[in-house]
LOVO-813109 format. One line per 8 residues: for each residue y, x, z of N, C-alpha, C. Coordinates in nm, 4 decimals, padded with zeros to 6 digits. Last residue first. Layout:
BEGIN
Y/X/Z/Y/X/Z/Y/X/Z  ...
This chain:
BEGIN
-01.1113/-00.6566/01.1689/-01.2414/-00.7252/01.1760/-01.2838/-00.7452/01.3215  -00.8864/-00.4992/01.1620/-00.8699/-00.6389/01.2028/-01.0008/-00.7135/01.2203  -00.9826/-00.2680/01.0532/-00.9392/-00.2639/01.1933/-00.9271/-00.4067/01.2481  -01.0225/-00.3550/00.7911/-01.1379/-00.3194/00.8743/-01.1024/-00.3127/01.0222  -00.7598/-00.3885/00.7042/-00.8484/-00.5047/00.7118/-00.9682/-00.4750/00.8022  -00.6727/-00.1219/00.7152/-00.6079/-00.2239/00.7963/-00.6994/-00.3440/00.8150  -00.8383/-00.0018/00.5229/-00.8462/00.0410/00.6633/-00.7853/-00.0631/00.7562  -00.7426/-00.1252/00.2916/-00.8779/-00.1566/00.3381/-00.8973/-00.1145/00.4844
-00.4906/00.0013/00.2785/-00.5007/-00.1430/00.2902/-00.6377/-00.1836/00.3449  -00.5670/00.2672/00.2414/-00.4950/00.2296/00.3636/-00.5021/00.0789/00.3860  -00.6908/00.2403/-00.0119/-00.7664/00.2910/00.1028/-00.7003/00.2534/00.2344  -00.4797/00.1624/-00.1739/-00.5879/00.0670/-00.1474/-00.6720/00.1101/-00.0268  -00.3468/00.4069/-00.1745/-00.2807/00.2878/-00.1204/-00.3856/00.1831/-00.0835  -00.5357/00.5641/-00.3079/-00.5030/00.5939/-00.1682/-00.4339/00.4756/-00.1010  -00.5313/00.4452/-00.5612/-00.6579/00.4517/-00.4862/-00.6309/00.4772/-00.3371  -00.2683/00.4868/-00.6402/-00.3168/00.3505/-00.6192/-00.4440/00.3503/-00.5341
-00.2755/00.7698/-00.6628/-00.1856/00.7025/-00.5701/-00.2309/00.5617/-00.5383  -00.4620/00.8058/-00.8666/-00.4897/00.8599/-00.7330/-00.4035/00.7915/-00.6278  -00.3172/00.6837/-01.0751/-00.4460/00.6289/-01.0330/-00.4819/00.6764/-00.8925  -00.1017/00.8636/-01.0892/-00.0774/00.7252/-01.0496/-00.2071/00.6576/-01.0048  -00.2340/01.0948/-01.1734/-00.1625/01.0955/-01.0455/-00.1354/00.9540/-00.9964  -00.3328/01.0112/-01.4248/-00.4263/01.0495/-01.3180/-00.3573/01.0445/-01.1819  -00.0894/00.9684/-01.5616/-00.1854/00.8594/-01.5444/-00.2811/00.8893/-01.4287  00.0166/01.2259/-01.5580/00.0902/01.1153/-01.4952/-00.0051/00.9995/-01.4656
-00.1679/01.3698/-01.7079/-00.1532/01.4002/-01.5649/-00.0789/01.2893/-01.4913  -00.1350/01.2495/-01.9648/-00.2656/01.2522/-01.8974/-00.2472/01.2697/-01.7461  00.1336/01.3009/-02.0235/00.0891/01.1628/-02.0050/-00.0440/01.1573/-01.9304  00.1354/01.5800/-02.0519/00.2162/01.5160/-01.9486/00.1689/01.3762/-01.9185  -00.0345/01.6160/-02.2749/-00.0722/01.6713/-02.1438/00.0049/01.6038/-02.0308  -00.1300/01.3735/-02.4891/-00.0108/01.4393/-02.4352/-00.0448/01.4868/-02.2954  -00.4169/01.4255/-02.7129/-00.3323/01.3529/-02.6182/-00.2027/01.4258/-02.5847  -00.6665/01.5342/-02.8130/-00.5484/01.6176/-02.7893/-00.4527/01.5531/-02.6897
-00.9915/01.4847/-02.6808/-00.8733/01.4244/-02.7416/-00.7520/01.5107/-02.7126  -01.2070/01.5645/-02.5308/-01.2243/01.5548/-02.6754/-01.1065/01.4861/-02.7443  -01.1351/01.5808/-02.2654/-01.2112/01.6928/-02.3205/-01.2195/01.6860/-02.4732  -01.0200/01.3448/-02.1980/-00.9308/01.4598/-02.2146/-01.0032/01.5755/-02.2827  -01.2302/01.1810/-02.1508/-01.1622/01.1679/-02.2792/-01.0687/01.2848/-02.3051  -01.2909/01.2555/-01.8920/-01.3895/01.2859/-01.9972/-01.3254/01.2750/-02.1348  -01.0684/01.1583/-01.7595/-01.0888/01.3036/-01.7632/-01.1917/01.3418/-01.8695  -01.1148/00.8847/-01.7936/-00.9960/00.9462/-01.8523/-01.0132/01.0965/-01.8644
-01.3437/00.8441/-01.6424/-01.3464/00.8183/-01.7867/-01.2311/00.8884/-01.8565  -01.2415/00.9067/-01.3893/-01.3525/00.9849/-01.4453/-01.3582/00.9685/-01.5968  -01.0436/00.7053/-01.3672/-01.0074/00.8464/-01.3596/-01.1152/00.9349/-01.4224  -01.1944/00.4737/-01.3806/-01.0954/00.4999/-01.4852/-01.0536/00.6467/-01.4865  -01.3411/00.5016/-01.1437/-01.4095/00.4989/-01.2733/-01.3136/00.5307/-01.3873  -01.1331/00.4871/-00.9549/-01.2137/00.6084/-00.9640/-01.2857/00.6149/-01.0984  -01.0420/00.2262/-01.0000/-00.9501/00.3406/-01.0149/-01.0287/00.4691/-01.0346  -01.2715/00.0829/-00.9305/-01.2261/00.0815/-01.0699/-01.1300/00.1966/-01.0974
-01.2747/00.1207/-00.6572/-01.3835/00.1775/-00.7381/-01.3436/00.1849/-00.8855  -01.0475/-00.0303/-00.5971/-01.0495/00.1135/-00.5673/-01.1582/00.1833/-00.6469  -01.1350/-00.2820/-00.6752/-01.0213/-00.2214/-00.7445/-01.0170/-00.0706/-00.7204  -01.3413/-00.3277/-00.4945/-01.3678/-00.3296/-00.6383/-01.2584/-00.2552/-00.7137  -01.1963/-00.3213/-00.2553/-01.2991/-00.2194/-00.2806/-01.3347/-00.2127/-00.4285  -01.0370/-00.5491/-00.2921/-00.9750/-00.4172/-00.2771/-01.0735/-00.3052/-00.3035  -01.2227/-00.7550/-00.2961/-01.1467/-00.7267/-00.4183/-01.0806/-00.5884/-00.4117  -01.3266/-00.7342/-00.0291/-01.4126/-00.7332/-00.1475/-01.3361/-00.6900/-00.2725
-01.0941/-00.7397/00.1333/-01.1931/-00.6328/00.1476/-01.2779/-00.6215/00.0206  -00.9688/-00.9756/00.0559/-00.9007/-00.8474/00.0339/-01.0002/-00.7321/00.0394  -01.1712/-01.1610/00.1357/-01.1233/-01.1532/-00.0028/-01.0607/-01.0174/-00.0316  -01.1881/-01.1210/00.4098/-01.3056/-01.0950/00.3266/-01.2661/-01.0796/00.1799  -00.9326/-01.2073/00.4842/-00.9724/-01.0677/00.5079/-01.0918/-01.0303/00.4206  -00.9516/-01.4761/00.4149/-00.8527/-01.3908/00.3482/-00.8887/-01.2432/00.3649  -01.1502/-01.5582/00.5926/-01.1746/-01.5664/00.4481/-01.0760/-01.4801/00.3692  -01.0318/-01.5198/00.8467/-01.1506/-01.4427/00.8082/-01.1740/-01.4442/00.6579
-00.6866/-01.4820/00.9157/-00.7933/-01.5665/00.8622/-00.9094/-01.4827/00.8088  -00.4535/-01.4260/01.0645/-00.5746/-01.3448/01.0823/-00.6996/-01.4198/01.0337  -00.2062/-01.5434/01.0338/-00.3149/-01.6273/01.0883/-00.4463/-01.5523/01.1112  -00.0151/-01.3443/00.9691/00.0281/-01.4716/01.0264/-00.0861/-01.5442/01.0963  -00.1522/-01.1379/00.8558/-00.0814/-01.1090/00.9802/-00.0335/-01.2379/01.0481  -00.2351/-01.2761/00.6272/-00.3351/-01.2324/00.7258/-00.2688/-01.2017/00.8595  00.0091/-01.3051/00.4937/-00.0646/-01.4241/00.5384/-00.1680/-01.3883/00.6456  00.0592/-01.0353/00.4417/00.1513/-01.1108/00.5273/00.0823/-01.2357/00.5815
-00.1521/-00.9902/00.2666/-00.1504/-00.9206/00.3954/-00.0538/-00.9885/00.4924  -00.0796/-01.1381/00.0440/-00.1950/-01.1826/00.1226/-00.1967/-01.1162/00.2597  00.1316/-00.9822/-00.0481/00.1560/-01.1218/-00.0072/00.0422/-01.1717/00.0827  -00.0109/-00.7503/-00.1068/00.0942/-00.7456/-00.0049/00.1272/-00.8864/00.0442  -00.1770/-00.8357/-00.3139/-00.2376/-00.7992/-00.1855/-00.1331/-00.7930/-00.0742  00.0118/-00.8628/-00.5186/-00.0553/-00.9803/-00.4635/-00.1189/-00.9531/-00.3284  00.0657/-00.5939/-00.5595/00.1741/-00.6832/-00.5174/00.1162/-00.8102/-00.4567  -00.1840/-00.5113/-00.6500/-00.1344/-00.4618/-00.5214/-00.0198/-00.5474/-00.4693
-00.2020/-00.6472/-00.8975/-00.2990/-00.6714/-00.7906/-00.2451/-00.6284/-00.6543  00.0175/-00.5364/-01.0379/00.0081/-00.6806/-01.0118/-00.0854/-00.7108/-00.8957  -00.0485/-00.2628/-01.0499/00.0760/-00.3048/-00.9843/00.0680/-00.4530/-00.9461  -00.2829/-00.2871/-01.2030/-00.2905/-00.2393/-01.0646/-00.1649/-00.2765/-00.9871  -00.1721/-00.3685/-01.4446/-00.2656/-00.4575/-01.3755/-00.2801/-00.4175/-01.2289  -00.0317/-00.1411/-01.5099/00.0425/-00.2640/-01.4817/-00.0444/-00.3659/-01.4103  -00.2488/00.0326/-01.5523/-00.1549/00.0588/-01.4436/-00.0733/-00.0657/-01.4087  -00.3786/-00.0905/-01.7769/-00.4505/-00.0644/-01.6517/-00.3536/-00.0480/-01.5351
-00.1773/-00.0833/-01.9710/-00.2303/-00.2115/-01.9249/-00.2987/-00.1948/-01.7898  -00.1511/00.1942/-02.0035/-00.0370/00.1144/-01.9593/-00.0836/-00.0199/-01.9029  -00.4042/00.2553/-02.1025/-00.3634/00.3098/-01.9724/-00.2447/00.2330/-01.9161  -00.4010/00.1223/-02.3482/-00.5049/00.0907/-02.2495/-00.4635/00.1364/-02.1104  -00.1907/00.2534/-02.4812/-00.1782/00.1114/-02.4458/-00.2781/00.0721/-02.3368  -00.1203/00.5814/-02.3455/-00.1954/00.4924/-02.4339/-00.1819/00.3478/-02.3861  00.2138/00.6912/-02.2739/00.0764/00.6632/-02.2330/00.0104/00.5704/-02.3339  00.4356/00.9343/-02.3378/00.3870/00.8082/-02.3935/00.2409/00.7908/-02.3552
00.7080/01.0805/-02.1681/00.5635/01.0757/-02.1925/00.5217/00.9369/-02.2389  00.9603/01.1793/-02.1228/00.9410/01.0839/-02.2309/00.7944/01.0694/-02.2670  01.0046/01.3355/-01.9066/00.9331/01.3977/-02.0198/00.9223/01.3055/-02.1408  01.1377/01.1599/-01.7360/01.2003/01.2878/-01.7719/01.1371/01.3517/-01.8952  00.9537/00.9468/-01.7087/01.0842/00.9268/-01.7695/01.1467/01.0556/-01.8171  00.7359/01.0783/-01.5888/00.7164/01.0025/-01.7129/00.8492/00.9841/-01.7848  00.8513/01.1746/-01.3564/00.8060/01.2686/-01.4598/00.7877/01.1994/-01.5940  00.8873/00.9334/-01.2210/01.0053/01.0115/-01.2611/00.9685/01.1120/-01.3695
00.6204/00.8721/-01.1773/00.7020/00.7818/-01.2596/00.8272/00.8544/-01.3082  00.5394/01.0765/-01.0028/00.4866/01.0742/-01.1395/00.5645/00.9807/-01.2316  00.7255/00.9886/-00.7848/00.7257/01.1244/-00.8425/00.6634/01.1260/-00.9827  00.6811/00.7274/-00.6995/00.8058/00.7585/-00.7696/00.8008/00.8938/-00.8403  00.4603/00.7115/-00.5456/00.4430/00.6792/-00.6873/00.5673/00.7160/-00.7680  00.5452/00.7487/-00.2849/00.5012/00.8664/-00.3598/00.4756/00.8392/-00.5068  00.5796/00.4934/-00.1910/00.7002/00.5690/-00.2279/00.6645/00.6915/-00.3114  00.3109/00.4484/-00.1350/00.3770/00.3697/-00.2398/00.5027/00.4421/-00.2863
00.2843/00.6282/00.0742/00.2074/00.6519/-00.0492/00.2627/00.5698/-00.1647  00.4489/00.5185/00.2669/00.4822/00.6514/00.2138/00.4070/00.6789/00.0841  00.3080/00.2791/00.3102/00.4456/00.2759/00.2603/00.4848/00.4101/00.1991  00.0693/00.3781/00.4164/00.0670/00.3066/00.2891/00.2071/00.3025/00.2280  00.1591/00.4826/00.6583/00.1010/00.5720/00.5589/00.0997/00.5069/00.4205  00.2397/00.2395/00.7825/00.3367/00.3462/00.7566/00.2856/00.4420/00.6492  -00.0057/00.1077/00.7989/00.1042/00.0473/00.7226/00.2068/00.1546/00.6858  -00.1367/00.2811/00.9714/-00.1877/00.2642/00.8357/-00.0816/00.2016/00.7445
00.0214/00.2412/01.2002/00.0127/00.3743/01.1406/-00.0362/00.3668/00.9963  -00.0302/-00.0275/01.2547/00.1066/00.0135/01.2212/00.1078/00.1511/01.1544  -00.3033/-00.0001/01.3164/-00.2614/-00.0814/01.2018/-00.1206/-00.0419/01.1578  -00.2807/00.1568/01.5451/-00.3505/00.2112/01.4287/-00.3152/00.1310/01.3026  -00.1485/-00.0216/01.7150/-00.0843/00.1050/01.6804/-00.1487/00.1668/01.5570  -00.3394/-00.2238/01.7362/-00.2087/-00.2530/01.6779/-00.1379/-00.1253/01.6331  -00.5406/-00.0784/01.8676/-00.5641/-00.1350/01.7345/-00.4327/-00.1628/01.6632  -00.4122/-00.0292/02.1080/-00.4489/00.0840/02.0231/-00.4786/00.0381/01.8805
-00.3970/-00.2906/02.2046/-00.2733/-00.2163/02.1764/-00.3009/-00.0963/02.0859  -00.6679/-00.3467/02.2374/-00.5879/-00.4262/02.1434/-00.4596/-00.3539/02.1062  -00.7399/-00.1509/02.4370/-00.8015/-00.1516/02.3030/-00.7210/-00.2297/02.1996  -00.5770/-00.2185/02.6706/-00.5474/-00.1015/02.5879/-00.6144/-00.1033/02.4495  -00.6483/-00.4185/02.8385/-00.5561/-00.4528/02.7304/-00.5336/-00.3367/02.6327  -00.8088/-00.3057/03.0318/-00.8679/-00.4095/02.9465/-00.7799/-00.4432/02.8262  -00.6324/-00.1394/03.1713/-00.7361/-00.0801/03.0861/-00.7953/-00.1822/02.9876  -00.2928/-00.2543/03.1452/-00.4214/-00.2491/03.2146/-00.5269/-00.1976/03.1168
-00.0112/-00.0563/03.0407/-00.1108/-00.1617/03.0196/-00.2333/-00.1421/03.1076  00.1786/00.1388/03.0415/00.1728/00.0515/03.1605/00.0634/-00.0539/03.1521  00.1436/00.2777/02.8058/00.1597/00.3536/02.9304/00.1393/00.2653/03.0528  00.1455/00.0818/02.6113/00.0202/00.1524/02.6394/00.0273/00.2269/02.7725  00.4156/00.0136/02.6022/00.3178/-00.0841/02.6536/00.1855/-00.0163/02.6898  00.5207/00.2436/02.4867/00.5639/00.2037/02.6215/00.4638/00.1065/02.6833  00.3955/00.2354/02.2392/00.3725/00.3499/02.3284/00.4100/00.3145/02.4721  00.5032/-00.0043/02.1399/00.3587/00.0087/02.1606/00.3265/00.1239/02.2561
00.7757/00.0600/02.1238/00.7310/-00.0480/02.2128/00.5817/-00.0368/02.2424  00.7673/00.2658/01.9317/00.8204/00.2928/02.0660/00.7721/00.1874/02.1659  00.6690/00.1293/01.7082/00.5892/00.2371/01.7677/00.6356/00.2674/01.9104  00.8887/-00.0416/01.6731/00.7553/-00.0977/01.6948/00.6646/00.0061/01.7599  01.1036/00.1290/01.6196/01.0999/00.0553/01.7482/00.9641/-00.0078/01.7775  01.0043/00.2329/01.3607/01.0312/00.3189/01.4774/01.0296/00.2407/01.6090  00.9930/00.0355/01.1599/00.8705/00.0752/01.2300/00.8972/00.1556/01.3568  01.2520/00.0037/01.0604/01.1810/-00.1114/01.1167/01.0620/-00.0696/01.2028
01.3127/00.2579/00.9675/01.3974/00.1988/01.0717/01.3289/00.0794/01.1379  01.1158/00.2794/00.7696/01.1157/00.3721/00.8831/01.1965/00.3153/00.9994  01.2058/00.0801/00.5940/01.0742/00.0686/00.6581/01.0665/00.1576/00.7815  01.4453/00.1890/00.5053/01.4461/00.0629/00.5807/01.3153/00.0448/00.6578  01.3446/00.4084/00.3650/01.4312/00.4297/00.4816/01.4337/00.3044/00.5697  01.2126/00.2722/00.1625/01.1339/00.3540/00.2559/01.2158/00.3847/00.3810  01.4297/00.1594/00.0300/01.3347/00.0708/00.0991/01.2485/00.1491/00.1979  01.5415/00.3899/-00.0790/01.6168/00.3120/00.0202/01.5245/00.2208/00.0994
01.3419/00.4699/-00.2600/01.3805/00.5595/-00.1504/01.4534/00.4827/-00.0402  01.3461/00.2486/-00.4334/01.2233/00.2831/-00.3603/01.2573/00.3692/-00.2391  01.6022/00.2687/-00.5411/01.5692/00.1538/-00.4565/01.4439/00.1807/-00.3741  01.5765/00.4890/-00.7036/01.6626/00.5007/-00.5852/01.6333/00.3872/-00.4870  01.4169/00.3693/-00.8967/01.3628/00.4823/-00.8202/01.4441/00.5035/-00.6926  01.5987/00.1861/-00.9959/01.4815/00.1364/-00.9245/01.4127/00.2473/-00.8454  01.7793/00.3576/-01.1204/01.8269/00.2719/-01.0112/01.7090/00.2198/-00.9286  01.6318/00.4670/-01.3255/01.6679/00.5533/-01.2129/01.7136/00.4707/-01.0922
01.3800/00.3316/-01.5110/01.5017/00.2963/-01.4381/01.5246/00.3891/-01.3189  01.1883/00.3150/-01.7178/01.2516/00.4433/-01.6844/01.3840/00.4221/-01.6098  01.0427/00.0868/-01.7526/01.1753/00.0936/-01.8148/01.2521/00.2216/-01.7833  00.7963/00.1068/-01.6257/00.8022/00.0465/-01.7592/00.9342/00.0696/-01.8307  00.8599/00.2350/-01.3821/00.7525/00.2855/-01.4677/00.7673/00.2347/-01.6111  01.0538/00.0695/-01.2713/01.0897/00.2075/-01.3081/00.9872/00.2665/-01.4039  00.8967/-00.1586/-01.2284/01.0139/-00.1661/-01.3169/01.0535/-00.0262/-01.3639  00.7137/-00.0554/-01.0443/00.6669/-00.1075/-01.1724/00.7811/-00.1129/-01.2738
00.8852/00.0096/-00.8337/00.8071/00.1154/-00.8989/00.7585/00.0693/-01.0358  00.9801/-00.2429/-00.7613/01.0749/-00.1429/-00.8120/01.0016/-00.0319/-00.8864  00.7376/-00.3561/-00.6752/00.8124/-00.4160/-00.7855/00.9103/-00.3185/-00.8469  00.6797/-00.1866/-00.4633/00.5876/-00.1922/-00.5769/00.6562/-00.2536/-00.6985  00.8953/-00.2508/-00.2966/00.8797/-00.1142/-00.3473/00.7886/-00.1107/-00.4696  00.8364/-00.5138/-00.2327/00.9556/-00.4854/-00.3127/00.9502/-00.3446/-00.3721  00.6113/-00.4665/-00.0770/00.5980/-00.5476/-00.1984/00.7167/-00.5221/-00.2914  00.7311/-00.3275/00.1283/00.6348/-00.2568/00.0438/00.6110/-00.3337/-00.0861
00.8828/-00.5325/00.2386/00.9526/-00.4203/00.1749/00.8576/-00.3374/00.0877  00.6713/-00.6849/00.3413/00.7574/-00.7415/00.2368/00.8342/-00.6313/00.1645  00.5813/-00.5081/00.5346/00.4924/-00.5417/00.4229/00.5729/-00.6021/00.3081  00.8069/-00.5128/00.7030/00.7647/-00.3880/00.6397/00.6753/-00.4149/00.5202  00.8119/-00.7777/00.7916/00.9228/-00.7262/00.7099/00.8881/-00.5954/00.6383  00.5546/-00.7859/00.9354/00.5781/-00.8614/00.8123/00.6960/-00.8087/00.7302  00.5166/-00.6707/01.1795/00.5006/-00.5830/01.0623/00.5309/-00.6543/00.9307  00.5284/-00.8681/01.3605/00.6410/-00.7746/01.3602/00.6360/-00.6817/01.2385
00.2831/-00.9857/01.3447/00.3889/-01.0408/01.2606/00.5161/-00.9558/01.2619  00.1396/-00.8563/01.5429/00.1091/-00.8289/01.4017/00.2242/-00.8722/01.3122  00.2534/-00.9827/01.7631/00.2737/-00.8384/01.7448/00.2447/-00.7980/01.5999  00.1591/-01.2406/01.7261/00.3043/-01.2182/01.7265/00.3366/-01.0698/01.7081  -00.1152/-01.2025/01.7505/-00.0597/-01.2413/01.6211/00.0913/-01.2159/01.6157  -00.1284/-01.1363/02.0257/-00.1788/-01.0437/01.9232/-00.1159/-01.0739/01.7876  -00.0329/-01.3727/02.1420/00.0408/-01.2471/02.1605/00.0024/-01.1455/02.0538  -00.2379/-01.5463/02.0644/-00.1003/-01.5720/02.0210/-00.0154/-01.4461/02.0321
-00.4538/-01.4340/02.1972/-00.4545/-01.4395/02.0511/-00.3135/-01.4589/01.9976  -00.3726/-01.4807/02.4622/-00.3934/-01.3431/02.4169/-00.3911/-01.3360/02.2640  -00.3746/-01.7558/02.4687/-00.2480/-01.6859/02.4890/-00.2570/-01.5416/02.4388  -00.6469/-01.7986/02.4386/-00.5542/-01.8508/02.3374/-00.4201/-01.7800/02.3467  -00.7400/-01.6846/02.6748/-00.7824/-01.6291/02.5470/-00.6891/-01.6723/02.4347  -00.6321/-01.8528/02.8666/-00.5895/-01.7125/02.8654/-00.6231/-01.6474/02.7318  -00.7749/-02.0843/02.7998/-00.6294/-02.0832/02.7918/-00.5772/-01.9404/02.7818
């Protein structure tokens, strides 16, 4: 009975992060729209959503710190895990917001990316948006199969980002291309890779 109550409390604390994950999903949607359509309004939306995320996370961190101060030693590991998950969520949100910088450069320079690169980046936006939905589900039920799915597919996608970056840099050596477009593509790939890294860290903490 005590174990069931402890699990319920753990899940309820995880679920406090659901609005933040939903806002990160919205940020990815705004970033994708800004990337494809050079929308300044969507770039502003990313900044506003990051502010909302900060406002949502601040009391969560305050509550966790307060609970850690008075918690029994046996309860501290779970609280520390929750705090680390919240920290990874916060870092991921800031990295998603960081996609706005290369996207803004794309619009300002009128940089034209190759069709292959556009497809690759839009595919990454789609996958990450899906992962945000799955992360909410994981915070609801902490399901082992969902965690295994995100871990496996997330690692594949992160490896793919690295492969695409290496391939892209090798093509730069023998193709004139647009210097602005090359760097924008690389910066976005790096951003996606780091976002995936934070996502994978969250899943590993939940294991």
